[in-house]
C-alpha positions as CSV (number, residue, x, y, z in Angstrom):
1,M,-21.4,-21.8,10.3
2,N,-22.0,-18.7,8.1
3,W,-21.5,-15.2,9.5
4,E,-22.5,-13.3,6.3
5,G,-24.0,-9.9,6.8
6,L,-22.0,-8.6,9.2
7,N,-8.0,1.7,9.4
8,T,-5.2,0.2,11.2
9,G,-3.9,3.4,12.9
10,L,-3.5,6.4,10.5
11,E,-1.1,9.2,11.1
12,A,-2.0,12.7,10.1
13,E,-0.4,12.6,6.6
14,E,-2.2,9.4,5.8
15,L,-5.5,10.9,6.9
16,E,-5.0,13.6,4.3
17,L,-4.3,10.9,1.7
18,E,-7.5,9.1,2.6
19,L,-9.4,12.4,2.3
20,E,-7.8,13.0,-1.1
21,L,-9.0,9.6,-2.3
22,E,-12.5,10.3,-1.0
23,N,-12.6,13.6,-2.9
24,E,-11.8,11.7,-6.0
25,E,-15.0,9.8,-5.5
26,R,-16.8,13.2,-5.5
27,E,-15.1,15.3,-8.1
28,H,-16.4,15.6,-11.7
29,Q,-19.9,14.9,-10.4
30,E,-22.4,17.7,-10.1
31,A,-25.7,15.9,-10.6
32,E,-27.2,12.5,-9.8
33,Q,-25.9,9.6,-11.9
34,K,-28.1,6.7,-12.8
35,M,-27.1,3.4,-14.3
36,E,-29.0,0.3,-15.3
37,F,-27.5,-3.1,-16.2
38,R,-27.6,-6.8,-15.6
39,L,-25.1,-9.1,-13.8
40,A,-24.2,-12.7,-14.2
41,E,-26.4,-15.1,-12.3
42,G,-25.1,-16.0,-8.9
43,T,-23.0,-12.8,-8.5
44,R,-23.1,-11.3,-5.1
45,L,-24.8,-7.9,-5.4
46,D,-22.1,-5.6,-3.8
47,V,-19.3,-7.4,-5.6
48,G,-20.9,-7.2,-9.0
49,V,-22.0,-3.6,-8.7
50,T,-18.5,-2.7,-7.5
51,E,-16.9,-4.2,-10.5
52,R,-19.4,-2.7,-12.9
53,V,-19.5,0.8,-11.5
54,G,-15.8,1.1,-10.7
55,K,-16.1,2.6,-7.2
56,S,-14.8,1.1,-4.0
57,R,-16.7,-1.8,-2.4
58,S,-17.3,0.2,0.8
59,F,-18.8,3.1,-1.3
60,I,-21.1,0.6,-3.1
61,Q,-22.1,-1.0,0.2
62,G,-23.0,2.4,1.5
63,L,-25.2,3.0,-1.5
64,I,-26.9,-0.3,-1.0
65,E,-27.6,0.5,2.7
66,E,-29.0,3.9,1.7
67,G,-31.4,2.3,-0.8
68,H,-29.6,3.6,-3.9
69,V,-29.1,0.2,-5.4
70,L,-32.3,-1.6,-6.5
71,V,-32.9,-5.1,-8.0
72,N,-36.1,-5.1,-10.1
73,G,-37.1,-1.9,-8.4
74,A,-36.7,-3.2,-4.8
75,A,-33.9,-2.8,-2.3
76,R,-31.8,-5.8,-1.5
77,K,-29.0,-6.6,0.9
78,A,-25.3,-6.5,-0.1
79,N,-25.0,-10.3,0.0
80,Y,-28.0,-10.9,-2.3
81,K,-27.2,-13.4,-5.1
82,V,-28.3,-12.1,-8.5
83,R,-30.7,-14.1,-10.4
84,A,-31.0,-14.5,-14.2
85,M,-32.6,-11.4,-15.8
86,D,-32.5,-9.3,-12.7
87,Q,-32.4,-5.6,-13.6
88,I,-29.9,-3.6,-11.5
89,T,-30.5,0.1,-11.0
90,V,-27.7,2.2,-9.3
91,V,-28.2,5.8,-8.4
92,I,-25.2,7.8,-7.3
93,P,-26.5,11.0,-5.6
94,P,-24.6,14.3,-6.1
95,P,-22.0,15.4,-3.6
96,R,-23.5,16.6,-0.4
97,E,-22.6,19.4,2.0
98,L,-19.7,18.3,4.2
99,K,-21.3,18.3,7.7
100,V,-21.8,15.6,10.3
101,E,-25.0,15.2,12.4
102,A,-25.1,13.9,15.9
103,E,-26.8,10.5,16.1
104,N,-28.0,8.6,19.2
105,I,-25.9,5.5,18.7
106,P,-24.7,3.5,21.7
107,L,-21.0,3.7,22.4
108,E,-18.9,1.4,24.7
109,V,-16.9,4.0,26.5
110,L,-14.1,2.6,28.7
111,Y,-12.8,5.9,29.9
112,E,-13.7,9.6,29.7
113,D,-12.4,12.8,31.2
114,E,-12.3,16.4,30.0
115,D,-9.6,15.7,27.4
116,V,-10.0,12.1,26.1
117,L,-12.3,9.2,25.6
118,V,-11.4,5.6,25.1
119,V,-13.9,3.7,23.0
120,N,-14.3,0.0,22.1
121,K,-15.5,0.2,18.5
122,P,-17.6,-2.8,17.3
123,Q,-16.9,-4.6,14.0
124,G,-18.9,-3.1,11.1
125,M,-18.9,0.5,12.4
126,V,-17.1,3.1,10.2
127,V,-15.0,5.5,12.3
128,H,-15.7,8.7,10.4
129,P,-18.1,9.8,7.6
130,A,-16.9,9.3,4.0
131,P,-18.5,8.6,0.6
132,G,-20.8,5.6,1.0
133,A,-21.0,6.0,4.8
134,W,-22.2,9.4,5.8
135,T,-24.2,8.3,8.8
136,K,-24.1,5.7,11.6
137,T,-20.4,6.2,12.1
138,M,-18.5,6.5,15.3
139,V,-18.1,10.3,14.8
140,N,-21.9,10.6,14.5
141,A,-22.2,8.8,17.8
142,L,-19.4,10.8,19.5
143,L,-21.0,14.1,18.6
144,Y,-24.2,13.0,20.3
145,H,-22.3,11.6,23.3
146,C,-20.1,14.6,24.1
147,R,-20.6,17.4,21.5
148,N,-17.1,18.9,22.1
149,L,-14.4,17.3,20.1
150,S,-11.1,18.6,18.7
151,G,-11.3,20.2,15.3
152,I,-7.7,19.6,14.0
153,N,-8.8,17.0,11.5
154,G,-11.7,19.0,10.1
155,V,-15.4,18.7,10.0
156,L,-15.6,15.0,9.0
157,R,-13.1,13.8,11.6
158,P,-13.6,15.7,14.8
159,G,-11.6,14.1,17.6
160,I,-10.1,11.4,15.4
161,V,-6.4,11.0,16.1
162,H,-6.1,7.5,14.7
163,R,-8.6,5.0,13.4
164,I,-9.2,1.4,12.7
165,D,-10.9,-0.1,9.7
166,K,-14.7,-0.6,9.5
167,D,-14.4,-4.4,10.0
168,T,-11.7,-4.2,12.7
169,S,-13.1,-4.0,16.2
170,G,-11.4,-2.6,19.3
171,L,-9.9,0.3,21.1
172,L,-9.5,3.9,19.9
173,V,-8.6,7.1,21.9
174,V,-10.5,10.2,20.9
175,A,-9.4,13.8,21.6
176,K,-12.0,16.2,23.1
177,N,-9.9,19.3,22.5
178,D,-7.0,20.5,20.4
179,L,-4.5,20.2,23.3
180,A,-5.3,16.6,23.7
181,H,-5.2,16.0,20.0
182,Q,-1.7,17.5,19.6
183,G,-0.4,15.5,22.5
184,L,-1.8,12.2,21.3
185,A,-0.7,12.8,17.7
186,E,2.9,13.5,18.9
187,Q,2.9,10.1,20.6
188,I,1.8,8.4,17.4
189,K,4.5,10.2,15.4
190,A,7.1,9.1,18.0
191,H,5.8,5.5,17.9
192,S,5.3,5.6,21.7
193,M,1.6,4.8,21.8
194,A,1.1,1.1,22.6
195,R,-1.2,-0.7,20.2
196,R,-1.7,-4.5,20.2
197,Y,-4.1,-6.5,18.1
198,L,-5.4,-10.0,17.9
199,A,-5.5,-11.5,14.5
200,I,-6.6,-14.9,13.1
201,V,-4.5,-15.6,10.0
202,H,-4.5,-18.3,7.3
203,G,-2.0,-21.1,7.6
204,V,0.3,-22.2,10.4
205,V,2.9,-19.7,11.5
206,F,5.7,-21.9,12.8
207,E,8.0,-19.2,14.3
208,P,7.0,-18.3,17.8
209,S,7.5,-14.6,17.1
210,G,8.9,-12.3,14.5
211,T,9.0,-8.8,13.0
212,V,7.9,-7.6,9.6
213,D,10.0,-4.6,8.6
214,A,8.7,-3.7,5.1
215,P,7.6,-0.3,3.8
216,V,4.0,0.2,2.9
217,G,2.5,2.5,0.3
218,R,-0.3,2.7,-2.3
219,D,-0.5,-0.4,-4.5
220,P,0.5,0.9,-7.9
221,A,-2.0,-1.5,-9.5
222,D,-4.9,-0.4,-7.3
223,R,-4.9,2.9,-5.5
224,K,-7.6,1.8,-3.1
225,K,-5.3,-0.9,-1.8
226,M,-2.0,-0.7,0.1
227,A,1.0,-3.0,-0.5
228,V,4.6,-3.6,0.4
229,V,6.4,-1.4,-2.1
230,F,9.8,0.3,-2.2
231,Q,8.9,3.5,-3.9
232,N,6.6,6.2,-2.6
233,A,6.3,4.2,0.6
234,K,6.8,4.7,4.3
235,E,8.6,2.7,6.9
236,A,6.3,0.1,8.5
237,V,7.2,-2.3,11.3
238,T,4.9,-4.9,12.9
239,H,6.0,-7.3,15.6
240,Y,4.0,-10.5,16.1
241,E,3.8,-13.4,18.5
242,V,2.0,-16.7,18.1
243,L,-0.7,-17.3,20.7
244,E,-2.4,-20.5,19.4
245,R,-1.9,-22.7,16.3
246,F,-4.6,-24.7,14.6
247,R,-4.7,-27.1,11.6
248,D,-5.3,-24.3,9.1
249,F,-5.1,-21.1,11.1
250,T,-3.0,-19.2,13.7
251,L,-4.1,-16.8,16.4
252,L,-1.5,-14.0,16.7
253,E,-0.9,-11.0,18.8
254,A,0.5,-8.1,16.5
255,R,2.1,-5.0,18.0
256,L,2.3,-1.9,15.9
257,E,5.6,0.0,16.0
258,T,4.3,2.3,13.1
259,G,0.8,2.9,12.1
260,R,0.3,2.8,8.3
261,T,-3.0,2.2,6.5
262,H,-4.0,-1.5,6.6
263,Q,-0.5,-2.2,8.1
264,I,-1.2,-5.5,9.8
265,R,-3.4,-6.8,7.0
266,V,-0.7,-5.9,4.4
267,H,2.2,-7.3,6.4
268,M,0.4,-10.6,7.1
269,A,-0.5,-11.0,3.4
270,Y,3.1,-10.3,2.6
271,L,4.1,-13.2,4.9
272,K,1.6,-15.4,3.0
273,H,-0.6,-15.5,6.1
274,P,-3.4,-13.1,5.3
275,V,-6.0,-12.2,8.0
276,L,-9.0,-14.5,7.9
277,G,-12.0,-12.8,6.2
278,D,-9.9,-10.0,4.7
279,P,-11.8,-8.9,1.6
280,L,-8.9,-7.0,0.1
281,Y,-5.8,-9.0,0.9
282,G,-7.1,-12.5,1.7
283,P,-7.9,-15.4,-0.6
284,R,-11.0,-15.2,-2.8
285,K,-12.3,-18.4,-1.2
286,N,-14.0,-17.4,2.0
287,L,-14.3,-20.4,4.3
288,F,-16.7,-18.9,6.8
289,G,-18.6,-16.5,4.5
290,L,-17.1,-13.5,6.3
291,Q,-17.3,-10.0,5.0
292,G,-14.6,-8.5,7.2
293,Q,-11.2,-9.4,8.6
294,M,-10.7,-11.1,12.0
295,L,-8.7,-8.3,13.5
296,H,-9.3,-6.8,17.0
297,A,-7.5,-3.9,18.6
298,Q,-7.2,-5.4,22.1
299,L,-4.8,-3.1,23.9
300,L,-4.1,0.7,23.8
301,G,-1.7,2.6,26.0
302,F,-0.6,6.2,26.0
303,Q,0.5,9.1,28.2
304,H,-2.4,11.3,29.2
305,P,-1.9,14.5,27.1
306,R,-2.5,16.8,30.1
307,S,-1.2,14.9,33.2
308,G,1.5,12.8,31.5
309,E,0.3,9.7,33.4
310,Y,0.6,6.5,31.4
311,M,-2.8,4.9,30.9
312,E,-3.4,1.4,29.4
313,F,-6.7,-0.1,28.4
314,S,-7.7,-3.6,27.1
315,A,-10.8,-5.1,25.6
316,P,-11.1,-8.8,25.0
317,A,-12.3,-10.0,21.6
318,S,-16.0,-10.6,21.5
319,G,-18.8,-10.9,19.1
320,L,-18.0,-12.3,15.7
321,F,-14.3,-12.6,16.3
322,Q,-14.9,-14.8,19.4
323,E,-17.5,-16.9,17.6
324,V,-15.2,-17.6,14.7
325,L,-12.3,-18.5,17.1
326,E,-14.5,-20.9,19.0
327,E,-15.7,-22.5,15.8
328,I,-12.1,-23.1,14.7
329,R,-11.3,-24.6,18.1
330,R,-14.2,-26.9,17.9
331,D,-13.1,-28.0,14.4
332,E,-9.7,-29.0,15.9
333,L,-11.4,-31.5,18.2
334,E,-13.3,-33.3,15.4
């Protein structure tokens, strides 16, 4: 079966680092940039353009979705396989004004009151606007849904206390005012917010449970990636438990003690058990044709920032994650 086509929690300082990297995409560019070139036959469009242009893959995928990447003058999907003599045209528009529009996009809201929302984010949805993904994000949907969101993280991230990556599905808590934002951010800083994930990883994990205590920082060889490094890094701790073993894969529950960028993905790759479908940290050979990692934020618990009451929410894995898991289970019976 082929499923083509389809930010572990970030603390405040890491949100600022992400914004710094996004600004690097924008600086030194005051006007539209246009490039024309050819790629090797059989190259996947988004992969080839990413390598040629030197931007992040998510940035290029955003340009493709917005119609700024053309093949022989026509728009194509990101997974288009380039043919011999195809002419590729890439237009990078100039930086735009930093503002976010409300968009009528359905949201799965598990809980809402005057202070917080708990949302189950689908795989493939970006949490907040950034270069290459200015629209159709969760923030665009949130602004339509409730209008009032905390402003602590600025105009691009209203209400966003923590986030999960575009291709990670699952639970997020959103702050509707600054009091709620401060209370939730303090819990993240104190490592008291409960966050548990389901992950399908490559290989058989033999230990029933374990802990990865390895600092995470920017990969010195690629600033768009994270890595286990011991300089310019922060403490990162992930606890895991085996739920189900298969011939070639393992289903894990991972519990975050800290919340570094890509933490679970980096730690699993560090153990030589990268998350299935992970385009950054997984193997180049993609057995299921996936474009995103099989990672789902299934449980979220926190103290309500106003009442102090402990609240816990769960959302079972569904959609693509569940389809892939069932396919693996069927393969075990053959």
